[in-house]
C-alpha positions as CSV (number, residue, x, y, z in Angstrom):
1,M,228.2,75.2,-67.8
2,Y,227.6,77.9,-70.4
3,I,225.6,77.1,-73.5
4,S,226.8,79.0,-76.5
5,D,223.3,80.0,-77.6
6,P,221.5,81.1,-74.4
7,G,218.4,82.3,-76.2
8,P,216.9,85.6,-77.0
9,T,215.9,86.7,-73.5
10,S,219.0,86.1,-71.6
11,K,221.3,88.3,-73.7
12,G,224.5,86.3,-73.0
13,V,223.8,85.5,-69.4
14,P,224.2,81.7,-68.7
15,P,220.8,80.2,-68.4
16,D,221.7,78.1,-65.4
17,A,223.3,81.1,-63.5
18,T,221.9,81.6,-60.0
19,L,222.7,84.0,-57.3
20,A,224.6,82.8,-54.3
21,G,222.6,82.4,-51.1
22,P,223.2,83.8,-47.6
23,G,226.1,81.4,-47.1
24,S,227.9,82.6,-50.2
25,A,231.3,84.2,-50.3
26,T,229.7,87.6,-50.8
27,G,226.9,87.1,-48.3
28,L,224.4,89.1,-50.5
29,A,221.4,87.2,-51.7
30,V,219.4,89.4,-54.0
31,T,217.2,86.7,-55.5
32,H,217.4,83.4,-57.5
33,E,215.4,84.9,-60.3
34,T,216.7,85.6,-63.8
35,P,217.6,89.3,-64.4
36,E,214.7,89.8,-66.8
37,T,212.1,89.1,-64.0
38,L,213.5,91.7,-61.7
39,P,212.6,95.4,-61.7
40,L,215.1,97.9,-62.8
41,V,214.4,99.8,-59.5
42,D,212.4,98.7,-56.5
43,T,211.4,101.9,-54.8
44,G,210.4,99.9,-51.7
45,V,214.1,99.3,-51.1
46,L,214.6,103.0,-51.2
47,A,211.8,103.5,-48.7
48,E,213.5,101.0,-46.4
49,L,216.8,102.9,-46.8
50,E,215.0,106.1,-45.9
51,E,213.8,104.5,-42.7
52,E,217.3,103.1,-41.9
53,L,218.9,106.5,-42.4
54,D,216.2,108.3,-40.4
55,G,214.9,110.4,-43.3
56,S,214.8,110.8,-47.0
57,E,217.6,113.4,-47.4
58,L,220.5,110.9,-46.9
59,A,218.8,108.3,-49.0
60,L,218.2,110.9,-51.7
61,R,221.8,112.0,-51.6
62,F,223.0,108.3,-51.8
63,A,220.7,107.8,-54.9
64,R,222.0,111.0,-56.5
65,D,225.6,110.0,-55.9
66,Y,224.9,106.5,-57.2
67,A,223.5,108.0,-60.4
68,A,226.3,110.5,-60.8
69,M,229.0,107.9,-60.4
70,W,227.4,105.4,-62.8
71,D,229.5,106.2,-65.9
72,Q,232.8,106.2,-64.0
73,R,231.8,103.0,-62.1
74,C,230.8,101.2,-65.4
75,A,234.0,102.3,-67.2
76,K,236.2,101.1,-64.3
77,L,234.5,97.7,-64.3
78,A,234.6,97.3,-68.1
79,A,238.3,98.2,-68.2
80,A,239.1,95.7,-65.4
81,V,237.2,92.9,-67.2
82,Q,238.7,93.7,-70.6
83,N,242.2,93.8,-69.0
84,Q,241.5,90.6,-67.1
85,D,242.5,92.2,-63.9
86,M,240.8,89.9,-61.4
87,D,241.5,92.1,-58.3
88,A,240.3,95.3,-59.9
89,A,237.3,93.6,-61.5
90,L,236.2,92.0,-58.2
91,D,236.6,95.2,-56.3
92,A,234.5,97.1,-58.9
93,V,231.8,94.4,-59.4
94,I,231.3,93.8,-55.6
95,S,230.9,97.6,-55.1
96,L,228.4,97.7,-58.0
97,K,226.4,94.8,-56.6
98,I,226.1,96.2,-53.1
99,T,225.3,99.8,-54.1
100,S,222.9,98.7,-56.7
101,A,221.0,96.6,-54.2
102,M,221.0,99.5,-51.7
103,V,219.3,101.8,-54.2
104,G,216.8,99.1,-55.3
105,G,218.5,98.3,-58.6
106,L,217.7,94.7,-58.2
107,R,218.2,93.7,-61.9
108,L,221.6,95.3,-62.0
109,A,222.6,93.8,-58.6
110,R,221.6,90.4,-60.0
111,L,223.8,90.9,-63.1
112,A,226.7,92.1,-61.0
113,E,226.4,88.9,-59.0
114,L,226.5,86.8,-62.1
115,L,229.5,88.8,-63.4
116,E,231.2,88.3,-60.1
117,G,230.8,84.6,-60.4
118,V,232.4,84.4,-63.9
119,I,235.2,86.7,-62.8
120,R,236.0,84.5,-59.8
121,Q,236.1,81.6,-62.3
122,G,238.6,83.6,-64.4
123,N,236.2,83.4,-67.4
124,F,236.8,86.9,-68.7
125,G,235.4,86.1,-72.1
126,Q,232.0,85.4,-70.6
127,G,232.6,88.4,-68.3
128,E,232.8,90.7,-71.4
129,I,229.5,89.3,-72.7
130,I,227.8,89.9,-69.3
131,M,229.5,93.3,-69.0
132,K,227.6,94.5,-72.2
133,R,224.4,93.7,-70.4
134,V,225.5,95.3,-67.2
135,A,226.2,98.5,-69.2
136,E,222.8,98.5,-70.9
137,D,220.8,97.7,-67.8
138,G,222.9,100.1,-65.7
139,N,222.0,103.0,-68.0
140,Q,218.4,102.0,-67.8
141,T,218.6,101.6,-64.0
142,V,220.0,105.1,-63.6
143,S,217.3,106.6,-65.8
144,E,214.6,104.8,-63.9
145,L,216.2,105.8,-60.5
146,Q,216.2,109.4,-61.6
147,S,212.6,109.5,-62.9
148,S,211.0,107.3,-60.2
149,Y,212.9,108.6,-57.1
150,I,215.4,111.4,-57.5
151,L,213.3,113.8,-59.5
152,K,210.2,113.0,-57.4
153,N,212.0,113.8,-54.1
154,D,214.0,116.8,-55.1
């Protein structure tokens, strides 16, 4: 249940919102923490991606592409939420959640998971509130990703 005044730190995110666990419909469990407690970018995740891809060049390319596509991805998601297009919104938010987790954007992945939940419930009013936070934290995530990983590895 959403409380109309969630408090100053949650910025419109329901206080009782939690991520789905491994048995969830999405299968991605980022954490059960609130978005505020998560880092914008966890470079340890990027180090693991480098190992999985047998080198930093592919991981760096993925991070660059993620950053370059942010504005387009955010606009597509925002439009789908505003138009209450459940299929397009789910497609966009799931993509955001997965790619954000892959580049270590844990806070944004968490917000995307919360947004996915309210979209699945058809609560697009709440979705628009969370979408504002997604846009803000997404911009910060891209900036942090560029400064803490992309520029250091170019």
